[in-house]
PQR file of N, CA, C, O and H, with PARSE charges and radii, in Angstrom:
ATOM      1  N   MET A   1     -22.242   8.475  25.168 -0.4000 1.5000
ATOM      2  CA  MET A   1     -22.168   8.111  23.759 -0.0000 2.0000
ATOM      3  C   MET A   1     -21.955   6.608  23.634  0.5500 1.7000
ATOM      4  O   MET A   1     -21.038   6.062  24.247 -0.5500 1.4000
ATOM      5  N   ASN A   2     -22.775   5.946  22.863 -0.4000 1.5000
ATOM      6  CA  ASN A   2     -22.615   4.514  22.631 -0.0000 2.0000
ATOM      7  C   ASN A   2     -21.587   4.282  21.534  0.5500 1.7000
ATOM      8  O   ASN A   2     -21.623   4.943  20.496 -0.5500 1.4000
ATOM      9  H   ASN A   2     -23.520   6.390  22.365  0.4000 1.0000
ATOM     10  N   PRO A   3     -20.674   3.347  21.759 -0.5600 1.5000
ATOM     11  CA  PRO A   3     -19.699   3.050  20.711  0.2800 2.0000
ATOM     12  C   PRO A   3     -20.369   2.367  19.522  0.5500 1.7000
ATOM     13  O   PRO A   3     -21.409   1.726  19.673 -0.5500 1.4000
ATOM     14  N   LYS A   4     -19.777   2.507  18.352 -0.4000 1.5000
ATOM     15  CA  LYS A   4     -20.273   1.850  17.145 -0.0000 2.0000
ATOM     16  C   LYS A   4     -20.101   0.344  17.315  0.5500 1.7000
ATOM     17  O   LYS A   4     -19.051  -0.113  17.767 -0.5500 1.4000
ATOM     18  H   LYS A   4     -18.932   3.028  18.229  0.4000 1.0000
ATOM     19  N   LEU A   5     -21.112  -0.422  16.960 -0.4000 1.5000
ATOM     20  CA  LEU A   5     -21.094  -1.875  17.105 -0.0000 2.0000
ATOM     21  C   LEU A   5     -20.809  -2.519  15.757  0.5500 1.7000
ATOM     22  O   LEU A   5     -21.468  -2.208  14.765 -0.5500 1.4000
ATOM     23  H   LEU A   5     -21.965  -0.051  16.592  0.4000 1.0000
ATOM     24  N   TYR A   6     -19.842  -3.404  15.719 -0.4000 1.5000
ATOM     25  CA  TYR A   6     -19.491  -4.145  14.509 -0.0000 2.0000
ATOM     26  C   TYR A   6     -19.839  -5.598  14.754  0.5500 1.7000
ATOM     27  O   TYR A   6     -19.364  -6.188  15.724 -0.5500 1.4000
ATOM     28  H   TYR A   6     -19.306  -3.656  16.525  0.4000 1.0000
ATOM     29  N   GLU A   7     -20.654  -6.185  13.901 -0.4000 1.5000
ATOM     30  CA  GLU A   7     -20.992  -7.607  14.017 -0.0000 2.0000
ATOM     31  C   GLU A   7     -20.607  -8.307  12.728  0.5500 1.7000
ATOM     32  O   GLU A   7     -20.896  -7.824  11.634 -0.5500 1.4000
ATOM     33  H   GLU A   7     -21.039  -5.706  13.113  0.4000 1.0000
ATOM     34  N   PHE A   8     -19.945  -9.461  12.870 -0.4000 1.5000
ATOM     35  CA  PHE A   8     -19.538 -10.249  11.707 -0.0000 2.0000
ATOM     36  C   PHE A   8     -19.212 -11.657  12.160  0.5500 1.7000
ATOM     37  O   PHE A   8     -18.957 -11.887  13.342 -0.5500 1.4000
ATOM     38  H   PHE A   8     -19.711  -9.854  13.759  0.4000 1.0000
ATOM     39  N   ASP A   9     -19.218 -12.591  11.241 -0.4000 1.5000
ATOM     40  CA  ASP A   9     -18.821 -13.970  11.514 -0.0000 2.0000
ATOM     41  C   ASP A   9     -17.361 -14.138  11.100  0.5500 1.7000
ATOM     42  O   ASP A   9     -16.949 -13.677  10.036 -0.5500 1.4000
ATOM     43  H   ASP A   9     -19.425 -12.404  10.280  0.4000 1.0000
ATOM     44  N   ALA A  10     -16.587 -14.803  11.955 -0.4000 1.5000
ATOM     45  CA  ALA A  10     -15.176 -15.035  11.660 -0.0000 2.0000
ATOM     46  C   ALA A  10     -14.719 -16.297  12.372  0.5500 1.7000
ATOM     47  O   ALA A  10     -15.305 -16.708  13.374 -0.5500 1.4000
ATOM     48  H   ALA A  10     -16.921 -15.177  12.819  0.4000 1.0000
ATOM     49  N   VAL A  11     -13.677 -16.900  11.849 -0.4000 1.5000
ATOM     50  CA  VAL A  11     -13.061 -18.065  12.467 -0.0000 2.0000
ATOM     51  C   VAL A  11     -11.952 -17.565  13.394  0.5500 1.7000
ATOM     52  O   VAL A  11     -11.130 -16.744  12.987 -0.5500 1.4000
ATOM     53  H   VAL A  11     -13.201 -16.567  11.035  0.4000 1.0000
ATOM     54  N   ILE A  12     -11.923 -18.050  14.629 -0.4000 1.5000
ATOM     55  CA  ILE A  12     -10.862 -17.680  15.567 -0.0000 2.0000
ATOM     56  C   ILE A  12      -9.588 -18.419  15.159  0.5500 1.7000
ATOM     57  O   ILE A  12      -9.563 -19.648  15.087 -0.5500 1.4000
ATOM     58  H   ILE A  12     -12.591 -18.717  14.959  0.4000 1.0000
ATOM     59  N   GLN A  13      -8.536 -17.648  14.893 -0.4000 1.5000
ATOM     60  CA  GLN A  13      -7.263 -18.189  14.413 -0.0000 2.0000
ATOM     61  C   GLN A  13      -6.266 -18.256  15.567  0.5500 1.7000
ATOM     62  O   GLN A  13      -6.201 -17.327  16.372 -0.5500 1.4000
ATOM     63  H   GLN A  13      -8.556 -16.650  14.951  0.4000 1.0000
ATOM     64  N   PRO A  14      -5.485 -19.337  15.667 -0.5600 1.5000
ATOM     65  CA  PRO A  14      -4.441 -19.378  16.700  0.2800 2.0000
ATOM     66  C   PRO A  14      -3.292 -18.444  16.319  0.5500 1.7000
ATOM     67  O   PRO A  14      -2.936 -18.336  15.145 -0.5500 1.4000
ATOM     68  N   ALA A  15      -2.716 -17.772  17.314 -0.4000 1.5000
ATOM     69  CA  ALA A  15      -1.579 -16.876  17.079 -0.0000 2.0000
ATOM     70  C   ALA A  15      -0.294 -17.568  17.511  0.5500 1.7000
ATOM     71  O   ALA A  15      -0.311 -18.450  18.369 -0.5500 1.4000
ATOM     72  H   ALA A  15      -3.005 -17.859  18.268  0.4000 1.0000
ATOM     73  N   ASP A  16       0.810 -17.164  16.912 -0.4000 1.5000
ATOM     74  CA  ASP A  16       2.108 -17.680  17.340 -0.0000 2.0000
ATOM     75  C   ASP A  16       2.325 -17.305  18.804  0.5500 1.7000
ATOM     76  O   ASP A  16       1.921 -16.226  19.235 -0.5500 1.4000
ATOM     77  H   ASP A  16       0.823 -16.448  16.215  0.4000 1.0000
ATOM     78  N   LYS A  17       2.949 -18.175  19.552 -0.4000 1.5000
ATOM     79  CA  LYS A  17       3.261 -17.940  20.975 -0.0000 2.0000
ATOM     80  C   LYS A  17       2.011 -17.779  21.833  0.5500 1.7000
ATOM     81  O   LYS A  17       2.035 -17.033  22.812 -0.5500 1.4000
ATOM     82  H   LYS A  17       3.277 -19.053  19.202  0.4000 1.0000
ATOM     83  N   GLY A  18       0.929 -18.455  21.490 -0.4000 1.5000
ATOM     84  CA  GLY A  18      -0.301 -18.387  22.279 -0.0000 2.0000
ATOM     85  C   GLY A  18      -1.211 -17.268  21.825  0.5500 1.7000
ATOM     86  O   GLY A  18      -0.850 -16.461  20.968 -0.5500 1.4000
ATOM     87  H   GLY A  18       0.910 -19.061  20.695  0.4000 1.0000
ATOM     88  N   GLY A  19      -2.390 -17.229  22.405 -0.4000 1.5000
ATOM     89  CA  GLY A  19      -3.357 -16.205  22.032 -0.0000 2.0000
ATOM     90  C   GLY A  19      -4.130 -16.587  20.785  0.5500 1.7000
ATOM     91  O   GLY A  19      -3.979 -17.687  20.253 -0.5500 1.4000
ATOM     92  H   GLY A  19      -2.684 -17.885  23.101  0.4000 1.0000
ATOM     93  N   ALA A  20      -4.948 -15.674  20.335 -0.4000 1.5000
ATOM     94  CA  ALA A  20      -5.770 -15.918  19.158 -0.0000 2.0000
ATOM     95  C   ALA A  20      -6.179 -14.581  18.548  0.5500 1.7000
ATOM     96  O   ALA A  20      -6.048 -13.532  19.178 -0.5500 1.4000
ATOM     97  H   ALA A  20      -5.071 -14.781  20.767  0.4000 1.0000
ATOM     98  N   TYR A  21      -6.676 -14.634  17.311 -0.4000 1.5000
ATOM     99  CA  TYR A  21      -7.133 -13.429  16.632 -0.0000 2.0000
ATOM    100  C   TYR A  21      -8.210 -13.791  15.624  0.5500 1.7000
ATOM    101  O   TYR A  21      -8.390 -14.959  15.280 -0.5500 1.4000
ATOM    102  H   TYR A  21      -6.782 -15.487  16.799  0.4000 1.0000
ATOM    103  N   VAL A  22      -8.920 -12.780  15.159 -0.4000 1.5000
ATOM    104  CA  VAL A  22      -9.859 -12.950  14.042 -0.0000 2.0000
ATOM    105  C   VAL A  22      -9.494 -11.925  12.982  0.5500 1.7000
ATOM    106  O   VAL A  22      -8.941 -10.870  13.293 -0.5500 1.4000
ATOM    107  H   VAL A  22      -8.774 -11.831  15.438  0.4000 1.0000
ATOM    108  N   ILE A  23      -9.801 -12.235  11.746 -0.4000 1.5000
ATOM    109  CA  ILE A  23      -9.579 -11.287  10.658 -0.0000 2.0000
ATOM    110  C   ILE A  23     -10.775 -10.343  10.631  0.5500 1.7000
ATOM    111  O   ILE A  23     -11.910 -10.765  10.410 -0.5500 1.4000
ATOM    112  H   ILE A  23     -10.249 -13.092  11.493  0.4000 1.0000
ATOM    113  N   PHE A  24     -10.506  -9.069  10.857 -0.4000 1.5000
ATOM    114  CA  PHE A  24     -11.534  -8.031  10.942 -0.0000 2.0000
ATOM    115  C   PHE A  24     -11.876  -7.574   9.524  0.5500 1.7000
ATOM    116  O   PHE A  24     -10.986  -7.131   8.799 -0.5500 1.4000
ATOM    117  H   PHE A  24      -9.583  -8.727  11.036  0.4000 1.0000
ATOM    118  N   PRO A  25     -13.143  -7.670   9.109 -0.5600 1.5000
ATOM    119  CA  PRO A  25     -13.494  -7.409   7.706  0.2800 2.0000
ATOM    120  C   PRO A  25     -13.689  -5.930   7.351  0.5500 1.7000
ATOM    121  O   PRO A  25     -14.379  -5.620   6.380 -0.5500 1.4000
ATOM    122  N   TYR A  26     -13.101  -5.026   8.113 -0.4000 1.5000
ATOM    123  CA  TYR A  26     -13.178  -3.593   7.836 -0.0000 2.0000
ATOM    124  C   TYR A  26     -11.764  -3.033   7.843  0.5500 1.7000
ATOM    125  O   TYR A  26     -10.835  -3.711   8.280 -0.5500 1.4000
ATOM    126  H   TYR A  26     -12.541  -5.277   8.902  0.4000 1.0000
ATOM    127  N   ASP A  27     -11.589  -1.809   7.369 -0.4000 1.5000
ATOM    128  CA  ASP A  27     -10.282  -1.152   7.406 -0.0000 2.0000
ATOM    129  C   ASP A  27     -10.043  -0.648   8.831  0.5500 1.7000
ATOM    130  O   ASP A  27     -10.568   0.396   9.219 -0.5500 1.4000
ATOM    131  H   ASP A  27     -12.344  -1.258   7.015  0.4000 1.0000
ATOM    132  N   ILE A  28      -9.263  -1.379   9.595 -0.4000 1.5000
ATOM    133  CA  ILE A  28      -9.056  -1.086  11.012 -0.0000 2.0000
ATOM    134  C   ILE A  28      -8.452   0.302  11.220  0.5500 1.7000
ATOM    135  O   ILE A  28      -8.903   1.045  12.093 -0.5500 1.4000
ATOM    136  H   ILE A  28      -8.837  -2.227   9.279  0.4000 1.0000
ATOM    137  N   ARG A  29      -7.457   0.655  10.443 -0.4000 1.5000
ATOM    138  CA  ARG A  29      -6.793   1.961  10.641 -0.0000 2.0000
ATOM    139  C   ARG A  29      -7.736   3.128  10.354  0.5500 1.7000
ATOM    140  O   ARG A  29      -7.690   4.134  11.062 -0.5500 1.4000
ATOM    141  H   ARG A  29      -7.091   0.052   9.734  0.4000 1.0000
ATOM    142  N   SER A  30      -8.583   3.020   9.341 -0.4000 1.5000
ATOM    143  CA  SER A  30      -9.496   4.139   9.066 -0.0000 2.0000
ATOM    144  C   SER A  30     -10.634   4.190  10.089  0.5500 1.7000
ATOM    145  O   SER A  30     -11.149   5.270  10.378 -0.5500 1.4000
ATOM    146  H   SER A  30      -8.620   2.203   8.765  0.4000 1.0000
ATOM    147  N   GLU A  31     -11.032   3.044  10.638 -0.4000 1.5000
ATOM    148  CA  GLU A  31     -12.118   3.006  11.622 -0.0000 2.0000
ATOM    149  C   GLU A  31     -11.649   3.398  13.020  0.5500 1.7000
ATOM    150  O   GLU A  31     -12.374   4.079  13.746 -0.5500 1.4000
ATOM    151  H   GLU A  31     -10.614   2.166  10.403  0.4000 1.0000
ATOM    152  N   PHE A  32     -10.425   2.971  13.411 -0.4000 1.5000
ATOM    153  CA  PHE A  32      -9.965   3.144  14.790 -0.0000 2.0000
ATOM    154  C   PHE A  32      -8.675   3.944  14.934  0.5500 1.7000
ATOM    155  O   PHE A  32      -8.301   4.310  16.048 -0.5500 1.4000
ATOM    156  H   PHE A  32      -9.836   2.418  12.821  0.4000 1.0000
ATOM    157  N   GLY A  33      -7.998   4.216  13.842 -0.4000 1.5000
ATOM    158  CA  GLY A  33      -6.758   4.992  13.912 -0.0000 2.0000
ATOM    159  C   GLY A  33      -5.571   4.217  14.420  0.5500 1.7000
ATOM    160  O   GLY A  33      -4.549   4.814  14.757 -0.5500 1.4000
ATOM    161  H   GLY A  33      -8.301   3.919  12.937  0.4000 1.0000
ATOM    162  N   ARG A  34      -5.675   2.901  14.487 -0.4000 1.5000
ATOM    163  CA  ARG A  34      -4.552   2.058  14.931 -0.0000 2.0000
ATOM    164  C   ARG A  34      -4.680   0.685  14.279  0.5500 1.7000
ATOM    165  O   ARG A  34      -5.672   0.406  13.606 -0.5500 1.4000
ATOM    166  H   ARG A  34      -6.505   2.416  14.214  0.4000 1.0000
ATOM    167  N   GLY A  35      -3.684  -0.166  14.474 -0.4000 1.5000
ATOM    168  CA  GLY A  35      -3.616  -1.436  13.767 -0.0000 2.0000
ATOM    169  C   GLY A  35      -4.215  -2.636  14.467  0.5500 1.7000
ATOM    170  O   GLY A  35      -4.402  -3.676  13.835 -0.5500 1.4000
ATOM    171  H   GLY A  35      -2.878   0.060  15.021  0.4000 1.0000
ATOM    172  N   ARG A  36      -4.527  -2.530  15.760 -0.4000 1.5000
ATOM    173  CA  ARG A  36      -5.117  -3.653  16.491 -0.0000 2.0000
ATOM    174  C   ARG A  36      -6.283  -3.156  17.328  0.5500 1.7000
ATOM    175  O   ARG A  36      -6.263  -2.048  17.863 -0.5500 1.4000
ATOM    176  H   ARG A  36      -4.375  -1.686  16.274  0.4000 1.0000
ATOM    177  N   VAL A  37      -7.291  -3.999  17.428 -0.4000 1.5000
ATOM    178  CA  VAL A  37      -8.416  -3.692  18.309 -0.0000 2.0000
ATOM    179  C   VAL A  37      -8.780  -4.936  19.072  0.5500 1.7000
ATOM    180  O   VAL A  37      -8.603  -6.046  18.568 -0.5500 1.4000
ATOM    181  H   VAL A  37      -7.307  -4.899  16.993  0.4000 1.0000
ATOM    182  N   LYS A  38      -9.282  -4.777  20.272 -0.4000 1.5000
ATOM    183  CA  LYS A  38      -9.753  -5.916  21.058 -0.0000 2.0000
ATOM    184  C   LYS A  38     -11.164  -6.281  20.597  0.5500 1.7000
ATOM    185  O   LYS A  38     -11.957  -5.406  20.247 -0.5500 1.4000
ATOM    186  H   LYS A  38      -9.425  -3.876  20.682  0.4000 1.0000
ATOM    187  N   VAL A  39     -11.465  -7.564  20.601 -0.4000 1.5000
ATOM    188  CA  VAL A  39     -12.799  -8.019  20.236 -0.0000 2.0000
ATOM    189  C   VAL A  39     -13.349  -8.916  21.339  0.5500 1.7000
ATOM    190  O   VAL A  39     -12.590  -9.504  22.110 -0.5500 1.4000
ATOM    191  H   VAL A  39     -10.821  -8.274  20.886  0.4000 1.0000
ATOM    192  N   HIS A  40     -14.661  -9.015  21.407 -0.4000 1.5000
ATOM    193  CA  HIS A  40     -15.334  -9.957  22.292 -0.0000 2.0000
ATOM    194  C   HIS A  40     -16.008 -10.980  21.400  0.5500 1.7000
ATOM    195  O   HIS A  40     -16.837 -10.623  20.563 -0.5500 1.4000
ATOM    196  H   HIS A  40     -15.277  -8.538  20.780  0.4000 1.0000
ATOM    197  N   ALA A  41     -15.663 -12.244  21.568 -0.4000 1.5000
ATOM    198  CA  ALA A  41     -16.220 -13.305  20.723 -0.0000 2.0000
ATOM    199  C   ALA A  41     -17.225 -14.126  21.503  0.5500 1.7000
ATOM    200  O   ALA A  41     -17.018 -14.433  22.677 -0.5500 1.4000
ATOM    201  H   ALA A  41     -14.990 -12.534  22.248  0.4000 1.0000
ATOM    202  N   THR A  42     -18.319 -14.481  20.839 -0.4000 1.5000
ATOM    203  CA  THR A  42     -19.318 -15.356  21.461 -0.0000 2.0000
ATOM    204  C   THR A  42     -19.607 -16.516  20.553  0.5500 1.7000
ATOM    205  O   THR A  42     -20.423 -17.375  20.888 -0.5500 1.4000
ATOM    206  H   THR A  42     -18.487 -14.232  19.885  0.4000 1.0000
TER
END
């Protein structure tokens, strides 16, 4: 089974204490059942 692919443009934001994140333009909890998801940025 191929996973659902989400494509969108976003600005990579710096996180407190290192790391980074992007604002995901979908309802993460309804799509994935949890509050955080890993992304691959290019």
